[in-house]
C-alpha positions as CSV (number, residue, x, y, z in Angstrom):
1,M,-11.2,46.3,95.4
2,K,-13.5,48.2,97.9
3,N,-14.9,46.6,100.8
4,L,-18.5,45.4,100.4
5,N,-21.1,47.6,102.5
6,K,-24.1,46.3,104.4
7,K,-26.3,47.3,101.5
8,N,-24.0,45.3,99.1
9,L,-24.2,42.3,101.4
10,T,-27.9,42.4,101.5
11,A,-28.3,42.4,97.6
12,I,-25.9,39.5,97.2
13,F,-27.6,37.6,99.9
14,L,-31.1,38.6,98.2
15,A,-29.6,37.5,94.5
16,S,-28.4,34.1,96.1
17,T,-31.7,33.6,97.6
18,L,-33.4,34.4,93.9
19,F,-30.9,31.9,92.2
20,F,-31.0,29.0,94.5
21,T,-35.0,29.2,94.6
22,G,-35.3,29.4,91.1
23,C,-33.1,26.7,90.8
24,A,-35.5,24.5,93.0
25,Q,-38.3,25.4,91.0
26,K,-36.6,24.4,87.9
27,N,-36.1,21.2,89.1
28,G,-39.5,21.0,90.4
29,E,-41.2,22.1,86.9
30,L,-38.9,19.8,84.7
31,N,-40.0,16.5,87.0
32,A,-43.8,17.6,86.5
33,N,-43.2,18.5,83.0
34,S,-40.4,17.8,80.9
35,D,-41.8,19.4,77.7
36,D,-42.2,22.9,79.6
37,E,-41.2,25.6,76.3
38,Y,-40.8,27.8,78.9
39,S,-38.4,26.4,81.4
40,R,-35.4,27.3,80.1
41,T,-36.4,31.0,79.4
42,K,-37.0,31.4,83.3
43,Q,-33.4,29.0,83.7
44,G,-31.6,31.4,81.7
45,A,-33.4,34.8,83.4
46,V,-32.7,33.3,86.9
47,M,-29.0,32.8,86.5
48,G,-28.7,35.9,84.1
49,A,-30.2,38.0,87.1
50,F,-27.6,36.5,89.5
51,L,-24.7,36.8,87.6
52,G,-25.7,40.2,86.5
53,T,-26.2,41.3,90.3
54,L,-22.8,40.2,91.0
55,I,-21.3,41.9,88.7
56,G,-23.0,44.8,89.2
57,I,-21.9,45.0,93.0
58,M,-18.2,44.0,92.5
59,S,-17.6,46.8,89.8
60,G,-20.2,49.4,91.2
61,H,-20.0,51.6,94.4
62,S,-23.5,51.3,95.5
63,S,-26.2,48.6,95.3
64,K,-28.0,50.7,92.8
65,N,-25.7,48.9,90.3
66,A,-26.3,45.7,91.8
67,V,-30.2,46.0,90.4
68,V,-29.3,47.4,87.1
69,G,-27.0,44.1,86.6
70,G,-29.7,42.0,87.9
71,V,-32.4,43.1,85.4
72,V,-29.7,43.4,82.3
73,G,-28.9,39.8,83.2
74,A,-32.0,38.4,83.4
75,A,-33.4,40.2,80.1
76,V,-30.0,38.9,78.5
77,G,-30.5,35.1,80.1
78,G,-34.4,34.7,79.8
79,G,-33.6,36.3,75.9
80,I,-31.4,33.3,75.3
81,G,-33.9,30.8,76.7
82,Y,-36.2,32.4,75.0
83,S,-34.5,32.1,71.5
84,M,-33.7,28.7,71.4
85,D,-37.2,27.4,72.8
86,E,-38.7,29.6,69.9
87,Q,-35.8,28.0,67.6
88,A,-37.2,24.6,68.7
89,K,-40.8,25.3,68.2
90,Q,-40.7,26.9,64.9
91,I,-38.6,24.0,63.4
92,A,-41.1,21.2,64.8
93,E,-43.9,23.4,63.2
94,E,-42.1,23.5,60.0
95,L,-41.3,19.8,60.0
96,D,-45.1,19.1,60.8
97,T,-44.3,17.3,64.1
98,Q,-43.4,18.4,67.9
99,V,-41.0,19.0,70.4
100,D,-40.5,15.8,72.1
101,N,-38.2,15.9,75.3
102,S,-39.1,12.3,76.4
103,P,-36.1,9.8,76.8
104,L,-38.1,7.1,75.0
105,A,-38.7,9.1,71.7
106,V,-35.2,8.4,70.6
107,T,-35.8,4.7,70.8
108,N,-39.3,4.3,69.5
109,P,-38.8,3.0,65.7
110,D,-41.5,4.6,64.7
111,N,-39.6,8.2,64.7
112,D,-37.7,9.0,62.0
113,L,-37.6,12.7,63.0
114,I,-37.0,13.8,66.9
115,I,-36.9,17.6,67.8
116,S,-35.9,18.2,71.5
117,N,-34.1,20.8,73.3
118,T,-32.1,21.9,76.7
119,D,-31.3,24.7,78.3
120,K,-28.0,24.4,76.2
121,Y,-29.3,23.7,72.7
122,V,-31.9,22.5,70.1
123,K,-31.3,18.9,69.0
124,I,-32.7,17.9,65.9
125,M,-32.3,14.2,65.1
126,L,-32.6,12.2,62.2
127,R,-32.7,8.5,61.3
128,D,-29.9,7.2,58.7
129,S,-33.0,5.1,57.0
130,M,-34.7,8.6,56.2
131,V,-31.7,10.4,55.3
132,F,-29.8,8.2,52.9
133,E,-30.0,5.7,50.9
134,T,-28.4,2.4,51.9
135,N,-24.6,2.3,51.7
136,S,-24.9,6.2,50.5
137,A,-23.6,9.4,52.4
138,I,-25.7,11.8,49.6
139,P,-29.1,13.1,51.5
140,T,-32.1,11.6,49.4
141,Q,-34.6,14.3,48.2
142,E,-36.8,13.9,51.2
143,A,-33.8,14.6,53.6
144,A,-33.1,17.7,51.5
145,R,-36.5,18.8,51.7
146,K,-36.5,18.5,55.3
147,L,-33.1,20.1,55.6
148,E,-34.7,23.2,53.9
149,K,-37.5,23.5,56.2
150,I,-34.6,23.8,58.6
151,T,-32.7,26.1,57.0
152,K,-36.0,28.5,56.9
153,V,-36.1,28.8,60.3
154,L,-32.5,29.5,60.8
155,R,-32.4,32.4,58.2
156,N,-34.1,34.0,61.4
157,Y,-31.6,33.2,63.6
158,P,-27.8,33.9,61.8
159,D,-25.7,33.8,65.1
160,T,-26.9,30.3,66.0
161,I,-24.4,27.7,65.9
162,V,-24.8,24.6,63.7
163,Q,-23.2,21.6,64.7
164,V,-24.0,18.0,62.7
165,V,-22.9,14.6,63.9
166,G,-23.2,11.6,62.3
167,F,-23.3,8.3,64.2
168,T,-23.1,4.6,62.8
169,D,-24.0,1.1,64.4
170,S,-20.7,-1.3,65.1
171,R,-20.6,-3.3,62.4
172,G,-17.2,-3.2,60.7
173,T,-14.3,-1.2,62.0
174,Y,-14.0,1.6,64.0
175,E,-11.9,3.4,61.6
176,Y,-14.6,2.8,58.9
177,N,-17.4,3.7,60.5
178,Q,-15.6,7.2,61.9
179,K,-14.9,7.9,58.2
180,L,-18.7,7.2,57.2
181,S,-19.8,9.1,60.2
182,E,-17.9,12.0,59.2
183,Q,-18.8,11.9,55.3
184,R,-22.4,11.7,56.1
185,A,-22.3,14.3,58.7
186,S,-20.3,16.6,56.5
187,N,-22.9,16.3,53.7
188,V,-25.7,17.4,55.5
189,G,-23.7,20.3,56.9
190,N,-22.7,21.0,53.3
191,T,-26.6,21.0,52.2
192,L,-27.3,23.3,55.0
193,Y,-24.5,25.6,54.2
194,N,-25.2,25.8,50.3
195,S,-28.8,26.6,51.1
196,G,-27.4,30.4,51.8
197,I,-27.6,30.5,55.5
198,S,-25.0,32.8,57.4
199,N,-24.8,30.4,60.3
200,Q,-21.7,28.7,61.4
201,I,-22.0,25.3,60.4
202,Y,-19.7,22.5,61.9
203,S,-19.6,18.8,61.3
204,K,-18.3,15.9,63.3
205,G,-18.2,12.1,63.0
206,C,-18.7,9.9,66.2
207,S,-18.4,6.1,64.5
208,F,-20.4,3.9,66.7
209,N,-20.0,6.0,69.7
210,K,-22.5,6.7,72.1
211,P,-25.4,4.0,71.2
212,L,-28.6,4.7,71.7
213,V,-29.4,1.0,72.7
214,P,-27.0,-1.9,72.6
215,N,-26.2,-3.0,69.1
216,K,-27.7,-6.4,69.5
217,T,-30.0,-6.7,66.5
218,K,-30.8,-5.1,63.3
219,E,-33.5,-3.4,64.8
220,D,-31.3,-1.8,67.5
221,M,-28.7,-0.6,64.9
222,A,-31.1,0.7,62.6
223,L,-31.7,3.0,65.9
224,N,-28.3,3.6,66.7
225,R,-27.9,5.2,62.7
226,R,-28.6,8.4,62.7
227,V,-27.5,12.4,62.3
228,E,-28.1,14.8,65.0
229,I,-28.1,18.7,64.6
230,Y,-27.2,20.6,67.8
231,L,-28.2,24.3,67.7
232,Y,-26.3,26.3,70.0
233,P,-26.9,29.9,71.1
234,D,-23.2,30.4,71.7
235,Q,-19.6,28.8,71.9
236,N,-20.0,28.2,75.5
237,S,-22.6,25.8,75.1
238,V,-21.4,23.3,72.6
239,I,-20.9,19.9,73.8
240,D,-19.0,17.0,72.7
241,A,-21.9,15.0,71.2
242,C,-19.9,11.8,70.9
243,S,-19.6,11.2,74.8
244,N,-21.9,10.1,76.8
245,N,-20.7,12.8,79.6
């Protein structure tokens, strides 16, 4: 590998300054307005520019490669963020609701459908009471209609990876709830798949792991029974939805 010359070192310094300044601005924006639908686009663009610049420097013969790499990286990173923001916004419109990133939204019993997003994914949370009849793992007709509206948007984003995750309350054994959560997630995933979309779709059961609130009352247990649909731009963004980490 060639030694870095003065111009290349200057380019790295400028790229680093851009990256860390962008991070500081990002944190400020999120604290001031957690619902900023463009924040993820900005984050992706800043990180893409930083990584693209470094790749350009390390692989090229001049700082010109760094500039090109930074521009391309910013475009790719910003494009991913924009795509996920747009998917969240379009799904919310289809389901006649809004994107809500407030931590309190998931503990409000009046919310049976919540759409939120981060820099890595879009999450659609559906309460069990809205998706399934009591003691059933088959989605209701109302749920099927909502899932069809979700797939209407996903048809425009065939590269989006879909993960359906089921959660239960703590009544019964862990093994019983694991099977139930898997079955419900699988049935929702199959409903999405049977709509004819070409997206990769995975399902997963989490039993009564990761409760939203402690399982102390019937009302609390109802909050914890849910299905979450995650939309990811790529495999690197996929999280362990059963874990609190």
